[in-house]
ROSEKOL-918217 format. One line per 5 residues: number of its first residue (from 1); their letters; for each residue x, y, z of N, C-alpha, C. Coordinates in steps of 0.2 Angstrom, whole numbers, plus 2048, in hexadecimal, padded with zeros to 3 digits. Atoms other than C-alpha are relative to their C-alpha. Layout:
REM residues N
NUM	a	X/Y/Z/X/Y/Z/X/Y/Z; ... .
//
This chain:
REM residues 209
1	mkkls	801/7FA/7FC/3C4/B2F/0FE/7FB/7FD/806; 805/802/7FA/3BC/B2C/110/7FA/803/7FF; 807/7FE/800/3AA/B2C/110/7FD/805/806; 802/7FC/7FA/3A2/B3A/11B/7F9/7FD/802; 806/801/7FE/393/B37/125/7FB/806/7FF .
6	aeqqa	804/7FB/801/384/B41/123/801/806/804; 7FF/7FA/7FB/387/B4C/132/807/804/7FD; 7FA/7FC/802/399/B50/12C/7FF/803/7FA; 803/7FC/806/392/B54/11B/7FD/805/800; 803/7FA/7FE/386/B60/122/804/805/803 .
11	lleql	7FC/7FB/7FE/393/B68/12C/804/804/7FB; 7FD/7FD/806/39E/B6B/11D/7FC/805/7FC; 804/7FC/804/390/B71/113/7FE/807/802; 802/7FA/7FC/38A/B7E/120/807/804/801; 7FA/7FB/7FF/39C/B84/123/802/803/7F9 .
16	kqvaq	801/7FD/807/39D/B87/110/7FC/806/800; 805/7FA/801/38F/B93/111/802/805/805; 7FC/7FB/7FC/397/B9B/120/805/804/7FE; 7FA/7FE/804/3A7/B9D/117/7FD/805/7FB; 801/7FB/806/39E/BA5/108/7FC/806/803 .
21	glget	802/7FA/7FD/395/BB1/113/805/805/803; 7FB/7FB/7FE/3A4/BB7/11B/805/803/7FB; 7FC/7FD/805/3AE/BB8/10C/7FD/806/7FC; 803/7FA/803/3A1/BC3/104/800/807/805; 7FF/7FB/7FB/3A1/BCE/115/806/803/7FF .
26	lapfc	7F9/7FD/7FF/3B4/BD0/116/804/801/7FA; 7FD/7FF/806/3B8/BD1/104/803/808/800; 7FC/804/802/3C5/BD6/0FF/806/7FE/805; 7FB/7FF/7FC/3D0/BD7/10E/802/7F8/804; 800/807/7FB/3CD/BC5/116/800/7FA/7FB .
31	evvvh	801/807/803/3D0/BB3/10E/7FC/7FD/804; 804/804/7FC/3C3/BA7/114/801/7F9/7FD; 7FE/807/803/3C8/B94/112/7FC/7FB/804; 803/805/7FD/3BE/B84/116/804/7FB/7FF; 7FC/806/801/3C9/B75/11A/7FC/7F9/802 .
36	dllhp	803/807/7FE/3C2/B63/11A/806/7FC/803; 7FA/802/7FC/3CD/B5C/128/7FF/7F7/800; 800/808/801/3C7/B49/124/803/7FF/7FA; 7FD/802/807/3CF/B4A/113/806/806/7FF; 7FB/7FC/7FF/3DF/B54/117/805/801/7FA .
41	kqail	7FC/7FF/806/3E8/B51/106/7FC/803/7FB; 804/7FC/803/3DA/B5A/0FE/7FB/804/803; 804/7FC/7FB/3D4/B65/10C/7FC/806/7FE; 803/7FA/802/3D0/B75/103/7F9/7FF/7FD; 807/801/803/3BD/B74/100/7FD/807/7FC .
46	aihnn	803/7FA/802/3BA/B87/0FD/805/805/802; 7FC/7F9/7FF/3C4/B98/0FC/7FD/805/7FE; 803/7F9/802/3BD/BA9/0FB/806/805/801; 7FC/7FA/800/3C7/BB9/0F8/807/7FE/801; 7F9/803/800/3D6/BAF/0F3/806/804/801 .
51	lsgrq	7FA/7FC/7FE/3E6/BB7/0FB/806/7FC/800; 7F9/805/7FF/3F2/BA8/0FD/802/7FD/7F9; 7FE/803/806/3F1/BA2/0EB/7FE/7F7/801; 801/807/7FF/3EA/B90/0F2/7FA/7FF/7FB; 806/802/803/3DD/B87/0E9/7FC/7FA/803 .
56	vgdpa	805/805/7FE/3CE/B7B/0EC/804/7F9/7FE; 7FC/806/800/3D6/B6A/0EF/807/800/803; 7FA/7FF/7FC/3E6/B70/0F7/800/7FC/807; 800/804/7FA/3EC/B66/106/7FF/805/806; 800/7FC/7F9/3EA/B6B/119/806/804/801 .
61	telgi	7FA/7FD/7FD/3F6/B77/121/802/7FC/806; 7FE/804/7FB/400/B72/12F/7FC/801/807; 806/7FE/7FB/3F3/B7A/13B/7FB/7FA/7FF; 806/805/802/3E6/B6E/133/803/7F9/801; 7FD/807/7FE/3F2/B5E/135/800/800/807 .
66	ariad	801/800/7F9/3F3/B63/147/7FA/7FF/803; 807/801/7FE/3E1/B64/14A/7FD/7F8/7FF; 802/806/802/3DF/B53/141/803/7FB/805; 7FD/805/7FB/3EB/B4B/14D/7FE/800/807; 801/7FF/7F9/3E5/B52/15D/7F9/803/801 .
71	pefpq	807/7FE/7FF/3D2/B54/161/800/805/806; 800/7FB/7FB/3D7/B5E/170/803/807/7FE; 7FE/7F8/804/3DF/B6C/164/7FC/805/801; 804/7FA/7FF/3D9/B7C/168/7FA/802/7FA; 805/7FF/805/3C8/B7F/15F/800/807/7FC .
76	viany	800/7FA/802/3CB/B91/15C/807/803/801; 7F9/7FC/7FF/3DC/B9A/159/7FF/806/7FC; 802/7FA/803/3D9/BAC/155/806/805/800; 7FC/7FA/801/3E3/BBB/14E/808/7FE/801; 7F8/802/7FF/3F5/BB1/14D/803/803/7FA .
81	anqft	7FB/7FE/806/403/BB7/142/800/7FB/7FB; 7FF/804/805/404/BAF/131/804/803/7FB; 7FC/7FD/805/40D/BB2/121/7FE/7FC/7F9; 801/803/806/408/BAF/10F/807/7FE/7FC; 7FB/803/803/414/BA5/103/805/805/7FC .
86	dgrqa	7FB/7FA/802/41B/BB6/0FC/803/805/804; 7FC/7FB/7FB/41F/BBE/10C/7FB/804/803; 806/7FB/7FE/40F/BC8/10F/7FF/7FE/807; 803/801/7F9/40B/BC9/121/7F8/7FF/801; 807/801/7FF/3FA/BC2/127/7FD/800/807 .
91	kstsi	803/802/7F9/3EF/BC1/136/7FA/7FA/7FF; 804/805/802/3E6/BB1/136/7FB/7FD/806; 804/802/7FB/3D7/BA9/140/7FE/7F8/7FE; 802/807/802/3D3/B95/140/7FC/7FD/805; 805/803/7FC/3C4/B8D/146/7FE/7FA/7FF .
96	gikds	801/807/801/3C2/B7B/148/7F9/7FE/801; 807/803/800/3B1/B72/145/800/7F9/802; 800/807/7FE/3AE/B62/14E/7F9/7FD/7FF; 806/804/801/3A0/B55/14B/7FE/7FD/807; 803/801/7FA/395/B4E/159/804/7FB/804 .
101	sgryv	7FC/805/7FC/3A3/B41/15D/806/803/803; 7F9/7FB/7FD/3B0/B4F/161/805/7FF/7FB; 7FB/800/805/3BA/B4C/151/800/806/7FC; 7FF/7FB/805/3C0/B5A/147/7FE/7FE/7F9; 802/802/806/3B7/B5A/137/803/805/7FB .
106	aalcm	7FE/7FA/805/3BC/B6B/12F/803/806/804; 7FE/7FA/7FC/3C3/B7B/133/7FF/806/7FA; 801/7FA/804/3BF/B8D/12D/805/804/802; 7F9/7FC/800/3CE/B98/12A/7FF/807/7FD; 800/7F9/804/3CF/BAB/127/807/803/801 .
111	nvdlt	7F9/7FC/801/3DF/BB4/122/800/806/7FD; 801/7F9/801/3E0/BC6/122/807/803/7FD; 7F8/7FD/803/3EE/BCE/116/801/807/803; 7FF/7FA/7FD/3F4/BDB/121/804/806/7FC; 7FE/7FB/804/3FD/BE4/113/7FA/804/7FC .
116	lfrgl	805/7FC/803/3EC/BE9/10C/7FF/805/805; 802/7FC/7FA/3E9/BF1/11D/805/806/800; 7FB/7FB/800/3F9/BFA/11C/7FF/806/7FB; 801/7FC/806/3F5/C01/10B/7F9/804/802; 806/7FC/7FE/3E4/C06/112/802/805/805 .
121	qnaln	7FE/7FC/7FC/3EB/C0E/120/804/807/7FD; 7FC/7FA/805/3F7/C19/115/7FB/804/7FC; 805/7FC/803/3E8/C1E/10B/7FC/804/805; 804/7FC/7FB/3DE/C24/11A/805/806/803; 7FB/7FB/7FE/3EE/C2D/120/800/806/7FB .
126	qfgsv	800/7FA/806/3EF/C36/10F/7FA/804/800; 806/7FD/800/3DD/C3A/10F/800/805/806; 800/7FA/7FB/3DF/C43/120/805/805/802; 7FA/7FB/801/3EE/C4C/11C/7FD/807/7FF; 802/7F9/802/3ED/C5F/11C/805/804/7FD .
131	gsaag	7FC/7FC/804/3F5/C6C/112/802/7FF/7FA; 7FF/801/808/3FA/C6E/100/806/7FD/7FF; 7FA/803/802/40B/C67/102/801/7F9/805; 800/807/7FC/406/C57/10D/803/7FB/7FC; 7FD/805/803/412/C4A/109/805/800/7FB .
136	vnesl	7FB/7FF/806/41C/C53/0FB/807/801/803; 7F9/7FF/7FE/42B/C58/106/803/7FB/804; 7FD/804/7FD/42D/C49/10F/806/7FC/7FD; 7FA/802/802/43E/C42/10E/801/7F8/802; 800/806/7FF/440/C2F/10C/807/7FE/7FE .
141	dpaga	7FA/802/801/451/C27/10E/800/7F9/7FB; 800/805/805/454/C1D/0FD/805/7FA/801; 7FB/805/7FF/462/C12/105/7FC/7F9/801; 802/807/7FD/457/C03/10A/7F9/7FF/7FD; 807/802/803/448/BF8/105/7FA/803/803 .
146	eairr	805/7FE/7FD/43D/BFF/111/7FD/807/7FE; 801/7FA/803/43F/C10/10A/7FB/7FF/7F9; 803/802/806/439/C09/0F9/7F8/7FF/802; 807/803/7FF/42A/C00/101/7FB/806/802; 804/7F9/7FE/424/C11/10A/7FE/804/7FA .
151	ridqf	803/7FC/805/424/C1A/0FA/7FC/7FE/7FB; 806/804/804/41A/C0D/0F0/7FA/801/804; 806/7FF/7FC/40E/C0D/0FF/7FD/807/7FF; 803/7F9/800/40C/C20/0FE/7FE/801/7F9; 803/800/808/40A/C1F/0EA/7F9/7FD/801 .
156	aarla	807/803/801/3FC/C13/0EC/7FB/804/805; 804/7FC/7FB/3F5/C1E/0FB/7FC/805/7FC; 802/7F9/803/3F4/C2D/0F0/7FA/7FE/7FB; 805/802/805/3E9/C22/0E3/7FA/7FC/804; 806/804/7FC/3DE/C1B/0F2/800/7F8/7FE .
161	ttprs	800/807/801/3E4/C09/0EF/805/7FD/803; 7FA/804/7FD/3F1/BFC/0F3/805/7FF/7FC; 7FC/801/805/401/BF8/0EB/7FE/7FB/7FC; 801/806/803/3FC/BE7/0E6/7FA/801/7FB; 806/7FD/805/3EC/BF0/0DD/801/804/7FB .
166	lkaqe	7FE/7FB/805/3F6/BFC/0D3/7FE/7FD/7F9; 801/802/808/3F1/BFB/0C0/806/802/7FC; 7F9/801/803/3FF/BF9/0B3/802/807/7FF; 7FE/7F9/801/3FF/C0C/0AE/802/804/807; 7FF/7FD/7FA/3FF/C11/0C0/808/7FD/803 .
171	rralm	7F8/803/7FF/40F/C05/0C3/805/803/7FC; 7FB/7FC/804/417/C0E/0B5/802/806/803; 7FF/7FA/7FD/415/C1E/0BD/804/7FF/807; 7FD/801/7FB/41B/C17/0CD/807/7FF/7FF; 7F9/802/801/42B/C10/0C6/803/807/7FE .
176	relke	7FC/7F9/801/42E/C22/0BF/802/804/806; 7FD/7FB/7F9/42D/C2A/0D0/805/7FB/804; 7FB/804/7FD/437/C1C/0D8/807/803/7FD; 7FA/7FE/803/444/C20/0CB/803/806/801; 7FF/7F9/7FF/443/C33/0CD/803/801/808 .
181	sgcme	7FE/800/7F9/445/C30/0E0/806/7FE/803; 7FA/803/7FF/454/C27/0DF/800/7F9/803; 801/806/7FC/44C/C17/0E7/803/7FA/7FC; 7FF/806/804/450/C0C/0D8/808/7FF/800; 7F9/800/7FF/463/C0F/0DC/801/7FB/806 .
186	vrram	800/805/7FB/460/C03/0EB/802/7F9/7FE; 7FE/807/802/469/BF2/0EA/7F9/7FC/800; 807/804/801/45A/BE5/0E4/7FA/804/800; 807/7FC/801/44E/BF3/0E1/7FB/7FD/7FD; 806/803/804/445/BEA/0D3/7FD/7FB/805 .
191	eivaq	803/806/7FC/443/BDB/0DE/7FB/802/806; 804/7FC/7FB/43D/BE6/0ED/7F9/802/7FE; 805/7FD/803/431/BEE/0E2/7FA/7FB/7FE; 803/805/803/42B/BDE/0DA/7FC/7FD/806; 803/803/7FA/427/BD6/0EB/7FB/804/803 .
196	hlgvs	806/7FB/7FC/41D/BE5/0F2/7FA/802/7FB; 805/7FF/805/413/BE6/0E2/7FD/7F9/7FF; 803/806/801/410/BD4/0E1/800/7FD/7F9; 7FF/802/807/417/BD1/0CF/807/7FF/7FF; 7F9/803/802/426/BCA/0C7/805/806/7FF .
201	rasvy	7FB/7FB/801/436/BD3/0C5/800/802/7F8; 800/7FF/807/434/BD2/0B2/7FB/805/7FF; 806/7FB/801/423/BDB/0B3/803/808/803; 7FD/7F9/7FD/42D/BEA/0BE/804/803/7FA; 7FC/7FE/804/43A/BEA/0B1/7FC/804/7FA .
206	syak	804/7FE/806/42C/BEC/0A3/7FD/808/802; 803/7FA/7FD/424/BFB/0AE/805/805/801; 7FA/7FC/800/435/C03/0B0/802/803/7F9; 7FD/7FD/807/438/C05/09D/7FD/807/7FE .
//
């Protein structure tokens, strides 16, 4: 492994402290990752609020490789569209860190899971609704995947949580509600539910029993 200079080592150590502070401040909505761009095959030095499933020692991303190859690569790329491996939409910001020679040493990356904010928005909408029948008479077309996702979001909102944070007993109640509403008649309904909850199809089948 390439030996770091004292300056480069200090930059990485300080960046790890910055990442820890950001991670604690932005938890649980934002993943914060420190990349060592001098060792791209084992680039990830630290990861906080792990939303992507990556681990310390994992390799650099395509963006990291691009920075390594080009010292003129933009130092800050903010709020660009990204996607986790399971399809969740994300908003990302990447900040490159250079040493005194102008070489990229590291990168600080932040990835926001937008599905968490969609769940939070639904919870706020539920909280702000008025009338005893708010939400009860809404008619959702059970013919498509989006109808299932909307109903799951609404169920989670009533519990002031997100679909991926539902507990086992809440998931069982959700499955009963989906079945009663006719949503489970949709083609590939089990797969749609599993993806939106972030669980396996086998788990969904067990909750449906």
